[in-house]
Every structure is written in structure tokens, then in C-alpha cells.
N, C-alpha and C positions, 0 to 999 in steps of 0.2 A: 884676580880682578879687583880693581879699586874704583869705587864710584867717584867720579869727578864732579858731576852736577846733574841736575834734572833739566835737560833742555832737548831740543830737536835739531837734527842736521848740523852737528858741530863741524867747524873747520878751524884748523890751528893756524895761528899767525906766526911770523918769524920770531916774535918776542916770547912765544910760548903761551899766549892767552888764546881764548877761543871766541869765535863769533858763532852765534846760533840763534834759533827762534825760541823765545822765552815769553810765555804769557802773551802770545800773539804779536810781540815786538821783536825787531831785529836788534840784538844786543851784543856787547863784547864784555868779557870778564876774564880776569887773570886767576881768580880763585873760585869762581862759581857762585860767589855770594854777592860781592860788590859788582853791580851791573852798570854799564854805560849804555844808554839807549841810543842806537844809531838812527833808527826810524821807528816811530810809534805806529802800531797797527791800527787800521781803521776800516772796518768792513763796509762802512757807508760812503766811503770816498769814491766819487764817480770816476776818478782818474785810474783806479784799480791798481795803483802801484804799491799799495800798502795793505792789501787784504790778506797777504801771506808772504812768508820769506823762506820758502822751501829751498833746500840745497844751496845755501849761501856759500860762495867760493871767493876767496881773496885773490886778487890779481898778483902776478909775480913781483911787482914792485911794491906791493903792500898798501897801495893807496885806494884801491877800488874793490867793490864787492858786486858780483853778479849773482842774481837769485831768481827764483820762480815765484809767480803769484798763483792764486787759485784758478785763474783763467788760463794757466799754462803759457803765460807770457814771460819773457825774460827781460829784466831790468838791470841796469848798471848804475850803482850809486857810489858816491865818495864815502870812504870809510870814516873820515873825520867828522863829517856833519850830516851824512845821509842824503845830500843833494843828488837828485836823479840827473845823470849825465847822458844817458841814452837808453833806448829800449827797442825791442823787436816787436812790431805790431802784427796783428792778424792780417792775413791776406786770403780772402777778403775780410774786412772787419765783420765781426759777428758770426764768423763761420762755425762757432761752437767747438768742434773737435779740432780746429786749426790751432796750432801752437807748438811749443817746444818745452823740453824739460831737462833738468840736471845740467846747468851750464858748467863748463870746465874750461880753464884757461890754457892756452899754449904759452910756451916761454916768451914769445914775442908779443904777448898780450892780445891775441885774438881769442875768440870764444868758439868752442865746439858745443853743439847741442844735438840731442836726438829729437826727432819730430813726434808729434802726437798722431792720432789715428787719421786725421785729415791731412797731415803733412808728413808722411812716413819717410824715414831716412835719417842720415847723419849729416849735419850741416856745419860749415866753417864760416865764420864772419870775416868781414874786412877789418882793417885796423881801426876804423872809426866806429865799429859796432852798429852799422846802419843796415847792412844787407847780409843775408845768409845764402850760401851756395851749397847745394847737396853734392857730396863727394863719394858716397858709398855706391857700390855696383848694384843698385836697386835691390837691396836686401829687404825681405818681407818684415817690416816693422821692427827694426833694431831699436834698442833703447838702453838707458843707463850708461851712456857714453862717458868715458874718463880718459883724458889725455895723459900719455906717458910723461914723466919728468924730463925725458930727453926731447920731447916735442916732435917725435917722428911718427908716432902711432897712437891709436886710440883703442881701448878695450871697451867692449860692450856686450850686452846680452841679446841673443836672438834664438828663437826656438828652444828656450830653456837652457842654453849653453852659452859659454863665454867665447868670444871671438876677438881677434885683433885685426886692425886694418891700418895701413899707412895713411897719412893725411893727404897723400896725392891720389888716394882711391885704389891703390894696388896692394898686393901682398895679403889678401884676405886669408886668415888662418884660424881654424877652430882649435881652441885651447882645452876645453873640457867636453866630456861626453859621458853622461850618466842618466839614470832614471829620475834623478832629482832635478829641481829647477835651480840652476846656479845664477846668481844675480848680484847686482851692485858691485861690480869689480872696482878695485882700486889698486894702484901701483905701489911697489916698494920705492923708497927714496932714490935708489939708483936706477930704477926702471928695469931691473933684471927679473922681477917676479910680480905676480898678481895675486891678490887676496879677493875672495868673494864669499857671499853667503851661499850655503847649500842646505836646504831644509832649515833646521834650527842650529846649524853648525857653521863653522868657518872652514874654508879651504885655502891653501896656498899652492901655487904652481909656478914653475919657471915660465918666463915669457915665451919660450919655445914649446911649451906644453909638457915638458918633462918634470919629474919629481913632484907629482901631485900628492898632497897630504891633507888630511881632514883633522880638524881639532874640535872636540866637543866643547860646547859652551855651557853645558850643565843644564840646570832647570830653566826652561824657557819662560816660566812664569816670573822668574826673577830678573832675567836679563832682557827679555823681549816681551814686554807686557802685551803688545798688540800684534806685531808681526815683524818681519825683518826687511821692511821696505825703506829703512832709514840708512843714510849714508854713513860711512865710517872712514877713518884715515889710518894709514899704516905709517908708523913713525918709529925711529930707533930710540 
């Protein structure tokens, strides 16, 4: 393992740089040292669009970033200047547990999110990122959704295991089954396999559920100071 930088929720850009949350700001960096601030954090802003930048995800065309706030709302901003272009509001406003988490892009630049306790399910946005439509078959509190690079399916956690589901709501398949909690799934670049956290280790498994392998990550005090609730990317 090689330490790249000290940040939260990194996402890789096509140029090889990373966008992540650093010192409460949304930043981009090619070397982990020289930072370009996309949006400065502000916990006192009533707009709530900049109180956190959890799970920032770059759009397929590289121009937009979708991210979570502390209120479990999802915003879309321009990568070049941080301008907010859209967001998904609470329904009803002030619902508390209403919201969504871990936005992930489809190849045609729609957004998939998992709902919070007050809005359970997996949702797909329209092309303008104004509405969300639930498409899962009423699964009990799925979360940590991640769209396949092929754009045909989503991987997610439910009942401590990893499942896949087509974006049309069909083809539900359980991929893992163990006594540990498997979470935070992410896809290989070709969409043929899935990686996820299991306990303090990583697992890889083919998208059809075969060839499951576990890789020890060593001392958790070194690699996972707090817990394993952070996103990660699989890259060649």
C-alpha cells in the first residue's frame, strides 16, 4: 500500500487527479499537496449546500460533481467553479430522516441514490436532476448504491450483504452471504467484478457471485483509523 494523501471520500478524475473532502472543503489535487478548492465549506450557511461534501462523484463527462451534505441532501455542482446547478430537496422539507446518500452516476449522466430512513429504497433521477423515482422492489432499507460502469445495474448493501439489481428494477441477485457485514460495494472498470469491505478486510467477487476472495488489509489502526464507512475506487 502507498499512501496518496490524507482526505475523505476520494474520487478519481480521468486526468488521474482526485476530488475529495479536505479540511471541510471540496477540493481537487493531482499530487495530494497542491489543492484547488472547488467549494469552501461553511457550516453556518443557511443554504446547507456546503456543510459537507460526502461521497463526491465526478460525472461521466468530467464537468460535474454530485455530493452529499450533512443533511443527507444531494447537490450537483460544476467541477470548474463549484457553482450549484441542481439539488434534490427534502419531501417534505424538514422531514429530518428524509434524504439520500452516496450519489452515483449512470453513463448517460443521471444519478442513482439510496434513500435515508424516511425515504427507503434506491432511486434514479431524471436527466435534469430534479426528480427521483424509486425503482427497487421495495427492499428493506438498501443503501451504499453504486452503478456499474456498463450502466445496466447497481450494487448495494442490504441486510449486511451485497446485492445487484438492474436499473429497470428487475434481476435482483444476492452476491455475498456471510456472518460479516459487507458494505460499500464498488465495481471493477469493466463491470465484471465487485469489491467491498467485509469487517476490516476487502473482498472481491465476480458480478455473478462466483470467485469470492478476501484480502487482509493488515493493521486497522494504520489503514482505517475510524471505521470502514468510507468509499473507495477500484482502478487498474
